MARTORMI-374974 format. One record per residue (C-alpha): residue number from 1; residue in one letter; y, x, z. Coordinates in steps of 0.001 Angstrom, whole numbers, plus 500000, padded with zeros to 6 digits. Each point is the difference from the previous one (the first is absolute). Layout:
<atoms>
(NUM "A" (Y X Z))
...
</atoms>
This chain:
<atoms>
(1 "M" (499988 499954 500087))
(2 "L" (502122 502710 500288))
(3 "R" (502520 502573 499044))
(4 "D" (499176 503984 498962))
(5 "A" (502674 501645 498488))
(6 "R" (501081 499886 496551))
(7 "T" (501948 502197 497569))
(8 "R" (503252 498578 498865))
(9 "P" (500712 498349 497991))
(10 "P" (496989 499639 499851))
(11 "G" (466905 490898 510717))
(12 "A" (499372 496500 501325))
(13 "P" (501917 497293 501644))
(14 "R" (500163 501238 503734))
(15 "A" (498179 497270 502142))
(16 "V" (501926 498862 503229))
(17 "S" (499446 497045 502025))
(18 "E" (502656 497165 499455))
(19 "P" (502356 499433 502803))
(20 "S" (499728 497116 502206))
(21 "S" (503234 498569 498363))
(22 "G" (503776 500217 498648))
(23 "P" (501261 501115 496741))
(24 "A" (500774 503589 501080))
(25 "A" (496321 500804 500984))
(26 "R" (498660 498185 497256))
(27 "A" (502234 502067 497423))
(28 "A" (499229 503464 502286))
(29 "T" (496521 499241 499493))
(30 "A" (499272 498537 496603))
(31 "P" (496681 500189 497845))
(32 "G" (499953 501771 497091))
(33 "R" (503156 502683 501241))
(34 "L" (498909 503692 498605))
(35 "A" (499507 502795 501987))
(36 "L" (501019 501739 497547))
(37 "V" (503218 498279 500052))
(38 "D" (500793 500732 503051))
(39 "A" (498725 503976 499753))
(40 "L" (502287 500402 496854))
(41 "R" (503222 498109 501189))
(42 "G" (499573 502771 503118))
(43 "A" (499031 502532 497995))
(44 "S" (503037 499416 497937))
(45 "M" (502064 499885 503234))
(46 "L" (499035 503722 500365))
(47 "G" (501511 501181 496860))
(48 "I" (503010 497879 500558))
(49 "M" (500480 501742 503281))
(50 "L" (499615 503255 498591))
(51 "V" (502823 499079 497724))
(52 "N" (502853 498282 502555))
(53 "F" (499730 502177 502584))
(54 "P" (501793 502546 497506))
(55 "T" (501820 497525 498826))
(56 "M" (501856 498792 502557))
(57 "N" (501502 503831 500531))
(58 "T" (501425 499278 496571))
(59 "A" (503496 498266 499293))
(60 "A" (499808 497305 497289))
(61 "G" (500019 501858 496596))
(62 "D" (498597 503016 500837))
(63 "E" (496581 499576 499660))
(64 "T" (499831 502450 496807))
(65 "T" (502038 502485 501925))
(66 "L" (499956 500430 503578))
(67 "Y" (496485 497805 500197))
(68 "G" (498851 500496 503514))
(69 "G" (503088 502618 500919))
(70 "V" (498658 502882 498559))
(71 "H" (500510 503530 501796))
(72 "G" (497997 502124 498681))
(73 "A" (496984 501203 497389))
(74 "L" (497761 497870 501771))
(75 "D" (501796 497301 500622))
(76 "G" (501133 500132 496508))
(77 "A" (496195 500329 498942))
(78 "V" (498723 497257 502406))
(79 "G" (502874 497351 498474))
(80 "A" (499280 500745 496727))
(81 "L" (496165 499402 500604))
(82 "N" (500644 496270 501752))
(83 "M" (502532 499469 497240))
(84 "A" (497311 500420 497363))
(85 "L" (496921 498810 501911))
(86 "C" (501568 497284 502168))
(87 "N" (503258 498807 499688))
(88 "G" (499888 497048 497496))
(89 "K" (496304 499686 500528))
(90 "F" (499199 497922 502742))
(91 "Y" (502629 497050 500169))
(92 "P" (498038 498714 496607))
(93 "I" (496862 499464 501459))
(94 "F" (501775 498370 502625))
(95 "A" (502073 497860 497402))
(96 "L" (496436 498618 498461))
(97 "L" (498730 499390 503782))
(98 "F" (503037 497776 500495))
(99 "G" (499512 498324 496883))
(100 "W" (496282 499548 501028))
(101 "G" (500913 498397 503151))
(102 "L" (502324 497639 498688))
(103 "S" (497713 498572 497386))
(104 "V" (497204 500378 502695))
(105 "Q" (501850 498007 502685))
(106 "W" (501416 497370 496843))
(107 "R" (496064 499372 499214))
(108 "S" (499244 499582 503771))
(109 "R" (502490 497460 500888))
(110 "R" (499534 498302 496706))
(111 "R" (496327 499402 500978))
(112 "G" (500938 498880 503137))
(113 "G" (501959 497414 498795))
(114 "G" (503039 501649 501408))
(115 "R" (503471 500877 497854))
(116 "P" (499393 503975 499169))
(117 "A" (503731 499764 499068))
(118 "S" (501551 498762 502815))
(119 "Y" (497879 502242 501678))
(120 "L" (500351 503108 498229))
(121 "L" (504145 499388 499732))
(122 "R" (499407 499772 504065))
(123 "R" (498357 503703 499792))
(124 "L" (502768 501416 497623))
(125 "L" (502679 498545 502005))
(126 "V" (499023 501542 503534))
(127 "L" (498977 503781 497995))
(128 "L" (503218 499630 498694))
(129 "A" (501766 499583 503817))
(130 "F" (497853 502932 501239))
(131 "G" (501310 502056 496905))
(132 "A" (503426 499612 500948))
(133 "L" (499551 500669 503639))
(134 "H" (498011 502914 499100))
(135 "I" (502971 501570 497850))
(136 "T" (502740 499199 502757))
(137 "L" (497874 501282 502689))
(138 "V" (497513 502689 498374))
(139 "W" (500510 501565 496851))
(140 "W" (501438 499351 496395))
(141 "G" (497364 500454 498302))
(142 "D" (498020 496909 500470))
(143 "I" (498123 497825 497614))
(144 "L" (499341 496914 501782))
(145 "L" (502778 498548 498881))
(146 "V" (500016 501111 496480))
(147 "Y" (495964 498507 499911))
(148 "A" (501380 496883 501389))
(149 "L" (502692 498964 497579))
(150 "L" (497540 501135 496967))
(151 "G" (497136 498019 501456))
(152 "L" (501990 497037 500432))
(153 "L" (500854 500418 496153))
(154 "L" (496709 500215 499015))
(155 "V" (498213 497183 502367))
(156 "P" (500686 498066 496775))
(157 "C" (497881 502061 497724))
(158 "L" (496787 499060 502030))
(159 "F" (500176 496713 497847))
(160 "L" (499517 502114 497176))
(161 "E" (496537 499917 498026))
(162 "D" (498596 503493 500545))
(163 "R" (500405 501614 496230))
(164 "A" (503631 499279 500571))
(165 "L" (500191 501609 503352))
(166 "L" (498043 502900 498540))
(167 "W" (502722 500746 496832))
(168 "S" (502997 499154 502219))
(169 "A" (498860 503064 502611))
(170 "A" (499191 502177 496663))
(171 "A" (503550 499269 498855))
(172 "L" (501959 500650 503004))
(173 "L" (498192 503712 500742))
(174 "V" (499446 500806 496402))
(175 "L" (503162 499165 498066))
(176 "V" (502620 499403 502617))
(177 "P" (499599 503777 500698))
(178 "L" (501027 500666 496802))
(179 "A" (503513 499394 500631))
(180 "S" (500715 502824 501131))
(181 "P" (498919 502212 497829))
(182 "L" (501322 498413 496996))
(183 "L" (503222 500444 501368))
(184 "S" (499471 503495 500099))
(185 "L" (499179 500411 496724))
(186 "L" (503144 498141 499220))
(187 "Q" (502366 502616 501799))
(188 "A" (497898 502761 498530))
(189 "L" (501121 498589 496609))
(190 "G" (503357 500261 501604))
(191 "L" (500710 496243 500831))
(192 "H" (500901 499883 503282))
(193 "A" (498436 496332 500779))
(194 "P" (498565 500922 503596))
(195 "E" (503669 500873 501507))
(196 "A" (501407 497356 499124))
(197 "V" (501071 497607 502979))
(198 "V" (498935 496589 499275))
(199 "L" (500225 497985 503802))
(200 "P" (502554 500406 502689))
(201 "G" (499098 501789 503471))
(202 "L" (500402 499920 503083))
(203 "G" (502425 503285 500492))
(204 "L" (498085 501182 502959))
(205 "P" (500048 503739 500346))
(206 "E" (497060 502194 498197))
(207 "P" (497573 501232 503187))
(208 "S" (500599 503649 501385))
(209 "H" (496559 502020 500358))
(210 "E" (502528 502185 502773))
(211 "V" (501779 496698 501572))
(212 "A" (496420 498048 500199))
(213 "A" (498417 503200 501420))
(214 "L" (502604 500071 502841))
(215 "V" (500061 496085 500664))
(216 "Y" (495878 499813 500003))
(217 "A" (499696 503038 502108))
(218 "Q" (502882 499573 502214))
(219 "G" (501955 496755 499638))
(220 "R" (499649 496577 502491))
(221 "F" (498617 496888 498622))
(222 "P" (503247 498342 498477))
(223 "E" (500272 502890 498066))
(224 "M" (496355 500370 498767))
(225 "L" (500476 496277 499119))
(226 "H" (502758 500444 497878))
(227 "Q" (498109 502990 498300))
(228 "R" (496772 498004 499855))
(229 "L" (501232 497183 497923))
(230 "L" (502326 501938 497679))
(231 "D" (496739 502197 498893))
(232 "Y" (498096 496725 499277))
(233 "L" (502100 498537 497945))
(234 "S" (500883 503528 498455))
(235 "D" (496037 500628 499837))
(236 "F" (498776 496416 498823))
(237 "T" (502876 498348 498247))
(238 "P" (502070 501729 497053))
(239 "F" (502903 498064 501278))
(240 "A" (500853 501768 503097))
(241 "H" (503366 502490 498519))
(242 "Q" (502542 499224 496962))
(243 "G" (497918 498675 497683))
(244 "A" (496094 499577 498576))
(245 "S" (499243 501725 496854))
(246 "L" (497687 499109 497089))
(247 "G" (497722 503060 500745))
(248 "A" (500092 499272 504063))
(249 "L" (499009 495834 498998))
(250 "A" (497490 501541 497735))
(251 "G" (498441 501964 503114))
(252 "Y" (500017 497937 502570))
(253 "A" (498418 496832 497819))
(254 "A" (497452 502680 499621))
(255 "Y" (499021 499992 503098))
(256 "Y" (500136 496776 500781))
(257 "A" (497936 499123 496885))
(258 "Q" (497887 502121 501440))
(259 "L" (499608 498432 503308))
(260 "A" (499988 496682 498683))
(261 "G" (497519 500526 497077))
(262 "L" (497858 501733 503049))
(263 "F" (499877 496674 502145))
(264 "L" (498948 497910 496612))
(265 "L" (497164 502408 499260))
(266 "G" (498921 499879 503533))
(267 "M" (500081 495860 499675))
(268 "W" (497640 500553 496748))
(269 "A" (497812 502169 501758))
(270 "A" (499253 497721 502728))
(271 "R" (498893 497318 497759))
(272 "K" (497529 502228 498315))
(273 "D" (498732 501051 503091))
(274 "L" (500757 503610 498565))
(275 "A" (499927 500867 504280))
(276 "A" (496306 499016 499609))
(277 "R" (499107 501747 496713))
(278 "L" (501641 503793 501799))
(279 "A" (497799 499357 502904))
(280 "A" (496971 499359 497840))
(281 "R" (500707 503580 498588))
(282 "G" (498800 498778 496681))
(283 "P" (500797 501212 496413))
(284 "W" (503502 498513 500218))
(285 "A" (500700 502078 503093))
(286 "R" (498877 503224 498827))
(287 "A" (501852 498983 496433))
(288 "L" (502963 500014 502209))
(289 "W" (499482 503193 501442))
(290 "T" (499925 501850 496976))
(291 "W" (502490 498391 498091))
(292 "S" (502042 500237 502167))
(293 "A" (499692 503146 501221))
(294 "L" (500220 501565 496100))
(295 "A" (503833 497740 500215))
(296 "A" (501207 501449 503008))
(297 "A" (498488 503440 499189))
(298 "A" (502101 499906 496274))
(299 "L" (503154 498109 501510))
(300 "T" (500220 502455 502562))
(301 "A" (499650 503007 497545))
(302 "L" (502393 498914 498091))
(303 "R" (502818 499072 502233))
(304 "Y" (499926 503327 501800))
(305 "A" (499181 502051 496974))
(306 "V" (502677 498199 497552))
(307 "P" (503837 500648 500822))
(308 "G" (501825 496771 500168))
(309 "L" (496907 497354 500662))
(310 "G" (499792 500511 503652))
(311 "E" (502200 496781 500426))
(312 "R" (498698 498416 496834))
(313 "L" (496010 500033 501562))
(314 "Y" (500591 499281 503378))
(315 "Y" (498925 496396 500183))
(316 "Y" (497416 500213 497351))
(317 "Q" (498663 503608 502224))
(318 "G" (499756 497602 502822))
(319 "E" (498679 497310 498642))
(320 "A" (497381 501659 498801))
(321 "L" (499021 502637 503177))
(322 "A" (500638 497110 502430))
(323 "L" (497281 498205 498085))
(324 "F" (497778 503528 500181))
(325 "Y" (500124 499894 503677))
(326 "L" (498934 496279 500260))
(327 "A" (496877 500533 497661))
(328 "S" (499066 503243 502054))
(329 "F" (500712 498376 503531))
(330 "C" (497282 496543 498534))
(331 "L" (497588 502803 498578))
(332 "A" (499935 501710 503297))
(333 "F" (500688 497308 502329))
(334 "P" (495970 498734 500303))
(335 "R" (499385 504252 501307))
(336 "L" (502751 499917 502198))
(337 "G" (498329 497907 502740))
(338 "A" (501588 499992 503718))
(339 "W" (502548 502337 498480))
(340 "A" (501469 496782 498243))
(341 "R" (500363 497757 503008))
(342 "P" (503365 501496 500637))
(343 "F" (500563 500035 496823))
(344 "Q" (499341 496018 500140))
(345 "A" (502256 499550 503721))
(346 "V" (502915 501139 498455))
(347 "G" (499612 498501 496608))
(348 "R" (499845 496577 502476))
(349 "M" (503300 500830 501561))
(350 "S" (501794 501635 496978))
(351 "L" (503333 497956 501257))
(352 "T" (499493 501445 503573))
(353 "A" (499376 503292 498545))
(354 "Y" (502590 500407 498161))
(355 "L" (502856 498865 501951))
(356 "A" (498397 502421 502506))
(357 "H" (500027 502931 498198))
(358 "T" (503303 500153 498781))
(359 "V" (501458 499061 504183))
(360 "A" (497528 503216 500379))
(361 "A" (501742 501915 497263))
(362 "S" (503523 498846 501049))
(363 "L" (499681 500933 503387))
(364 "L" (498631 503568 499126))
(365 "L" (503144 500077 497607))
(366 "Y" (502920 498183 500508))
(367 "G" (502154 500528 503201))
(368 "T" (498595 496832 501689))
(369 "G" (497096 502618 500610))
(370 "L" (499251 503672 499766))
(371 "G" (502954 500316 497234))
(372 "L" (498090 502003 497409))
(373 "Y" (501431 498881 496892))
(374 "G" (500196 502749 497702))
(375 "R" (499698 502621 502395))
(376 "I" (495675 500008 498772))
(377 "G" (498714 499690 496704))
(378 "P" (496880 498645 497890))
(379 "A" (497898 502644 501695))
(380 "A" (500318 499219 503281))
(381 "L" (500294 496187 499348))
(382 "L" (496292 499831 498306))
(383 "P" (498081 500603 503083))
(384 "L" (502136 497868 502024))
(385 "S" (499738 497017 497375))
(386 "L" (495970 500607 500135))
(387 "A" (500017 499812 504037))
(388 "C" (502053 497156 499564))
(389 "Y" (497623 498182 497911))
(390 "A" (497042 501245 501909))
(391 "L" (501778 498471 503261))
(392 "V" (500706 496464 498177))
(393 "A" (496531 500140 498682))
(394 "G" (498488 500603 503324))
(395 "A" (502218 497245 501569))
(396 "C" (499472 497669 497341))
(397 "A" (496380 500275 500385))
(398 "L" (500373 499572 504164))
(399 "W" (501976 497021 499225))
(400 "M" (497857 498173 497718))
(401 "R" (497105 500008 502313))
(402 "A" (502097 497885 502641))
(403 "F" (502128 497386 497470))
(404 "L" (499481 498293 496980))
(405 "L" (503762 501403 498537))
(406 "G" (502478 502813 500176))
(407 "P" (502490 499162 502075))
(408 "A" (502823 499928 496958))
(409 "E" (497134 498102 498509))
(410 "W" (499779 497745 502764))
(411 "A" (503204 499552 499889))
(412 "W" (501500 499372 495939))
(413 "R" (496926 497423 500280))
(414 "S" (501038 498123 503327))
(415 "L" (503519 499748 497976))
(416 "I" (498440 498908 496894))
(417 "D" (498289 497143 501680))
(418 "G" (502642 499027 503083))
(419 "R" (497648 500511 502551))
(420 "L" (498372 502714 502047))
(421 "E" (496277 501378 498442))
(422 "P" (497159 500193 501931))
(423 "L" (500344 504690 500387))
(424 "R" (497170 500623 502313))
(425 "R" (496078 499863 498994))
(426 "G" (497712 497915 501115))
(427 "P" (496382 500360 501081))
(428 "L" (499038 499086 496887))
(429 "T" (502235 501976 497698))
(430 "A" (498594 502840 498517))
(431 "P" (502228 503137 499615))
</atoms>
């Protein structure tokens, strides 16, 4: 569900016992929920933490120059490796699973005779509020608000036929990102179309790395809030400054079209029960692994071997590598045994895990905690992010032994339904 940084412009079903009563308890242990999907979501959270720790140590707009706070050769090497293999490679998996979840919830509500559209709208509005609070209190790089807004826009797409859903996803994923390279081609031909300002902006000052470092490391809450809002508007919209150019609009359109396309692709995948196919590790899964490996290798080589192609291939290379990671984990999942349980616990508590790791990183880096912003770089943040994931995974595994839902997930569902949902496991509920 969740954000990792971006370049600008950029088995079988798990058997459980049904709880005694309550919609939250029934949903938490719904028959047919694949353990693989939970584990995949939890494994993706590891990649997101690896990216978000250095991103939280970077001012908005500096992802390609000062990513993670580079101070030396080791920081530079770790940061470059993170950018090549992690940055932009795990949020596509989460976006796919987010669309998958919307489709599964839609079908479940329809079978139960409920009103799926109303339920999903309430669910997404509560998520939007969570995102707004997260931006205000913790981090400008929040992705919950964006997921909620895009989800609200795409709920009507759940009425589409399978073919229309697939073709819409393909158009968003393949065609829209071509706008930026086409504009670059026009510029190379002497037509300065990318620079043309076509829409007015808010006139906010350009974010300064030096000012952001001082505010985040030493500032008080009002100063941090101001800087967070400035960084959010600068990183997520083209309208923060004097005007939005055609090139900037194309870059942001590619980013949001990619997320929307991945949501739609996830919806289609849920209808086709592709998670079960992947869990079966059959020819389809092996073919996905082979072709995604070839595509990821080719696009990565082109991106770093041909000057000027880096930003142009960013989304395509990220999607190919994300599919390769997804297929690799699905093929390896049956062999993980007990090692898969922490991933499954994190996956079932992904919202809690997401919020927990950004709070932990903010207490490490910002003035509200240790104030190490800018004083450490990617080399130090790598083991810290791994340690954070280990702690979060252990805590999630312990929590799920006693409770049906993570704390954030419980709050989310209680707000959706307007009543306190069951939380503690009963004697008949399997962990």
